[in-house]
C-alpha positions as CSV (number, residue, x, y, z in Angstrom):
1,S,0.0,0.0,0.0
2,S,1.3,3.4,-0.9
3,L,0.7,6.8,0.6
4,S,-0.2,9.9,-1.3
5,Y,0.4,13.6,-0.6
6,T,-1.1,16.7,-2.1
7,V,0.8,20.0,-2.7
8,L,-1.0,23.0,-4.1
9,L,1.3,24.9,-6.4
10,P,0.9,28.7,-6.9
11,T,0.3,30.1,-10.4
12,N,3.6,31.9,-10.3
13,Y,6.2,29.7,-12.2
14,T,9.2,30.8,-10.0
15,E,7.4,30.1,-6.8
16,A,6.0,26.7,-8.1
17,Q,9.5,25.7,-9.2
18,S,10.9,26.6,-5.8
19,I,8.3,24.3,-4.1
20,V,9.1,21.4,-6.4
21,N,12.8,21.9,-5.8
22,D,12.1,21.8,-2.0
23,L,10.1,18.6,-2.4
24,I,13.0,17.0,-4.2
25,E,15.6,18.2,-1.7
26,E,13.5,17.0,1.2
27,E,13.1,13.6,-0.6
28,W,9.3,13.8,-1.0
29,I,10.0,13.2,-4.7
30,D,12.7,10.5,-5.1
31,W,13.4,7.2,-6.7
32,G,10.6,5.6,-4.8
33,T,8.0,8.0,-6.3
34,E,5.4,6.0,-8.2
35,A,3.4,8.8,-9.8
36,I,3.1,12.5,-10.1
37,I,-0.3,13.9,-11.0
38,I,-0.9,17.5,-12.0
39,E,-4.5,18.8,-12.2
40,Y,-5.1,22.2,-13.7
41,L,-7.7,24.8,-14.7
42,A,-7.2,27.3,-17.4
43,Y,-9.3,30.2,-18.7
44,C,-8.7,32.1,-21.9
45,P,-10.5,35.5,-21.6
46,N,-10.0,36.4,-25.2
47,E,-12.0,33.4,-26.4
48,H,-14.1,32.8,-23.3
49,L,-12.9,29.2,-23.0
50,L,-12.6,27.3,-19.8
51,G,-10.4,24.2,-19.7
52,A,-9.5,21.6,-17.1
53,G,-7.1,18.8,-17.3
54,V,-5.0,16.1,-15.6
55,V,-1.5,15.0,-16.5
56,M,-0.2,11.9,-14.8
57,T,3.3,10.5,-15.0
58,E,3.9,7.0,-13.7
59,F,7.3,5.6,-12.9
60,S,8.1,1.9,-13.0
61,N,11.1,0.0,-11.6
62,V,11.0,-2.4,-14.5
63,G,9.7,-0.4,-17.5
64,P,9.5,2.9,-19.2
65,V,7.9,6.1,-17.7
66,K,4.2,6.2,-18.7
67,M,2.5,9.6,-19.2
68,T,-1.3,10.0,-19.7
69,Q,-3.4,13.1,-20.0
70,D,-7.1,14.0,-20.1
71,K,-8.6,17.4,-20.8
72,I,-11.9,19.1,-21.4
73,V,-12.5,22.5,-22.9
74,L,-15.9,24.3,-22.6
75,P,-16.8,26.8,-25.3
76,E,-18.4,30.2,-24.7
77,S,-21.8,28.9,-25.8
78,F,-21.7,26.5,-22.8
79,F,-21.9,29.4,-20.4
80,E,-24.9,31.0,-22.2
81,K,-27.2,28.2,-21.1
82,D,-29.6,28.8,-18.2
83,Y,-28.2,26.4,-15.7
84,N,-25.5,26.1,-13.0
85,W,-22.5,25.3,-15.2
86,T,-20.2,24.8,-12.2
87,S,-22.3,21.8,-11.0
88,V,-22.4,20.4,-14.5
89,L,-18.6,20.6,-14.8
90,L,-18.1,18.9,-11.4
91,I,-20.5,16.1,-12.4
92,I,-18.6,15.6,-15.7
93,F,-15.3,15.3,-13.9
94,F,-16.7,13.0,-11.2
95,V,-18.2,10.6,-13.8
96,D,-15.0,10.6,-15.8
97,F,-12.8,10.0,-12.7
98,F,-15.2,7.2,-11.4
99,A,-15.2,5.5,-14.8
100,E,-11.3,5.6,-15.0
101,E,-11.1,4.1,-11.5
102,L,-13.5,1.3,-12.4
103,I,-11.5,0.6,-15.6
104,D,-8.2,0.5,-13.5
105,L,-9.8,-2.0,-11.0
106,Y,-10.9,-4.4,-13.8
């Protein structure tokens, strides 16, 4: 059984890089690290697009590094609807995450 830890990185690149360097120096990220998962949200105000994604890098002792990614981009027309888009977005990600976990179990 492995343990997992969460670190919230700031949006400032220099500050985020400093935190990652600290994690490496303090051996939170080392040769025993099995995976690093980065979740992100992005908004493009010029195009009124909201995107969210996940990038996962898995490390193996006996094989190559495996990188997977998943993303969703919502167009401006999505926000013009007369419903709570935040709830819809959360439901979409919950269903996607739950489906991925089921696939991994079987």
